[in-house]
Each structure stands twice: as C-alpha cells, then as structure tokens.
N, C-alpha and C positions, 0 to 999 in steps of 0.2 A: 745161693752161691755168693760169697763175699765179693764186693766190687774189686778189691785189690787182686783177688785170685783170678777173676775174670780177665782183668787187664793184663796181668802178668802172664797168663796162659796165652793170650793173643800174641804178645811180644815174643814169648818163648818159641811159638810155632814159626814165626817169621824168621827168627835168628837161626833156627835149625836149617831152614831152606837157603838162606843167603850166605851162610858161612863158607860153603864149598865154592861158591862163585867168587867171593872176595879173595879166596886163597891164591888166586892166580897172580896177584900183584904182591910183590915184596916191598916193604918200606923200611927206612932206616932212621933211627933217632940216635944220633951220635954213633957209638960203636955197635948198637943193637940193631940187627937186621932180622926181620921176621915176616912171615907171610901174613897178609892182611886179614885172613880168616880168623886169626886169633882174637881180633876185636869183637867179632860176633860171638865167638866161643866164650870169651870172658864175660860177655853179657849173659850167656846161658848159665855160666857159673854163678853170676850175681843173682839172676832170677831164681834159680833153683835154691840158692841159699836163703833168699828172702822168703820164699814160699815155706821152706823148712822152719824159718824163724817165726813166721806169722801164723802158719796153718798146720805145722807139724811135719815130721819126717815122712809119714805115710803119704801125705799129699804131695810132697816134693818127689818122692819115688814114683808116684803115679804120673806126675808131670813129665819126668824123664822118659818113662816107658811110653807114654802117649806121644812123646816127641818123635818117636820112630814113624808115626803115621804121616805127618807132613813131609818128613824126610823121604819116606818110601814113595809117596805120591809124586814128589818133585823129581826124584830119580827116574821113575817110570815115565813121567811126562817128557822129560828131557830125551830119553831114549826114543819115544814116539816121534818127537819133533825132528830129531836127527835122522830118523828113518824116512820121514816124509820128503818127497822130491822138492828141491828148492825152485823158487820162481826163476825163470830165465832172465827176468829183469833185475834180479838181485846181483849187485856187483860182486865179482869173484873174491875180492879182498875182504868184503864183509862176511861172506859165507865162510871163508877160511878162518877168519877171526872167531866167528861163532863156533865153528867145529873145534878150534883149538881150545877155547875156554870150556866148552861143554862136553867134548868127546874124550872124557877121561877113560883110561883103561879099566876093565872090570876089576882088576886087582886093587886099584886105588879106590874105586867106587865101593868095594867091599870093606876096605880097611877103615874108611871114614865112619860108617855106622858102628863098627865094633869098638873103635877107640872112643867114639861118642858115648855109647852105652856104659862102658866100663868106667870111664873117667868121671862122668857126671854122677853116676850112682855112688862112686867113691867119694866125690866131693860132698854130696849130701850126707853120707855116713860120717865122714870126718867132722864136718861142720856141726852136725848134731851131737856127735860124741864129745866134742870139746865144750859143748854148752854147759854141761853140769847141771846144777840146780839153779832155778830162777830163770829170768829172761835172758841174761847174758848180754845186756845192751851196753852202749857206750864203747869204751876202748876195746873191751874184750870181744864185742861183736865184730869190730873191724879186724882184730888180730885173728879171730877164728876164721874169718873170711879169707884173709891172706894166706894163712897156713893151709887150709883146705884147698884153696885154689892152686897154690904152688905145688903141692904134692900131686893133685889130680892132673894138673897140666904136664908135669914131668912124666906121669904114667901115660897120658894121652900121646905125648910125643913118642915115647918108647914103642907103644903099640902101633901107632899109625905108620911111622917111618919104617919099622921092622916089617910089618905086613905088606906095605906098599912097595918098598924098594930093596929089601934084603935080597942079595944075589944079583941085583942089577948093577950095583956099583958100591964102593966102600961107603958105609953109612955112619961111621964113627964120628967124624967131624960135624956132620949134619945133626946127628942126635944131640951132641953136646951143645952146639951152638943154639939150636932151637929150644932145648930144655932151659938153658941159662936165660935166654931172652924171655921165655914165657914165665919163668919164676920171677924175674925182675919185674915184669909188667904186673904179675899177680900181687906183688907187694906195693907197687907204686900206684896202681889204679883201683884194684878190687876193693880194698878197705873203704875208700871214700864212696865208691859206687854203691856198695852194700848199705852203708850208713844212710846215704841219700835215698835209696830205694825203699828201705824200711820206713823211713820217715814219711815218704810219699804213700806207701801202702797203709800206714796208720791213718793218714789224712783221708784217703779214699774210703776207708771203712767207717770213719767217723761221720762222713757225709751221707752214708746210706740211711 
C-alpha cells in the first residue's frame, strides 16, 4: 500500500467522524456565515480528490464507501454513550451541553450519511471526468478541484437540509445561504489545499 494512500486514508476516517461534531458551531468571515463542519467536509473533498489523482478513481470511490464505517461506528458509539447513565458527580450544565451537541434527532443523523455518500462520490466522478488525458497537474488540477468541490457541496447542501429540515420550517434562505458560502469556500480554499496535498502525497511516495 502506497504511503500516501495509507496516510490519506487515516486522515479521511478522522474527518468523517469529526465533521458532525464541528457542525454545531457557526463561524463568520465577513458576510459568509457557515457551520464549522464544512471545514472537515472540505478536507474530505480534498483527500478524495487527491486519492483520485494519485491512485485512480476506483481507489477514491472505495475510500468514500469505506468512510461509512468510521461514520457508522461513531454514530453507534454516541448513541450508546447517550443511553448510559451519567455520573451523579457530573455537573448538570456539562451533561446538558454534551447532550445538546451529540443528541441529534434521528432525521438529522440519517441525512448526514446520505448527503455524505452522494456528494463525495459525485465529487470524485466530476474531478476524474474533468481530468481528460494526462496527469492534469498545475492550474488545471486546482481548477478541477474547485469545480468538483463547488458542485458537490451545493448538492450536499440540497440533500442534507432538505432531508433534515423540510417541513420543520421554511428552508429556502438556509439552502441558498449555505450553498453560496460552501461554493465560495470551495473556490477560495480547495484549489490550494489540493495542490499542496498532491505535492505532499508525491513526496511521501518518493520516500517509500
């Protein structure tokens, strides 16, 4: 197994687990307001794109599908911990905060994996489809990453917000705002992250 694939796979599994936890905080950069889980999710996009670039689309697709494993285990473990009785010595405010962060409704818990699977497989497909002949390095590598990320992030937003919140409240403004924010971040951050990660992957493989 190539060293770069091993390292990227470890990072990928970690990001699938932490993305849902980070999503509970929103941050603002100027007029852009977005949930923090997008940072982990953008790294999932970057890693899957780099694996596709260095090891082929089939390897990237397998990475996305195997990503369901740590995601499922983490969800199951969270449910078990929530069901366990809390220590009487645990401060009530700490317990309430823990349950607020981790006690998501089943609808939201179901929406996350569906959006994850569809959007990441779509990202790999678009990224690979735009590759054409040759390695597609340099500027075109960065452009492919931005385009694939922007489209897949818009689809992720549509699927997740619709499945999680449709019927609970009007979701139009939330859909548009989140989609715009994620597309902007895809063009601002993803190209440079992919270029840097590809360079790192090549270095790791040269050292083996």
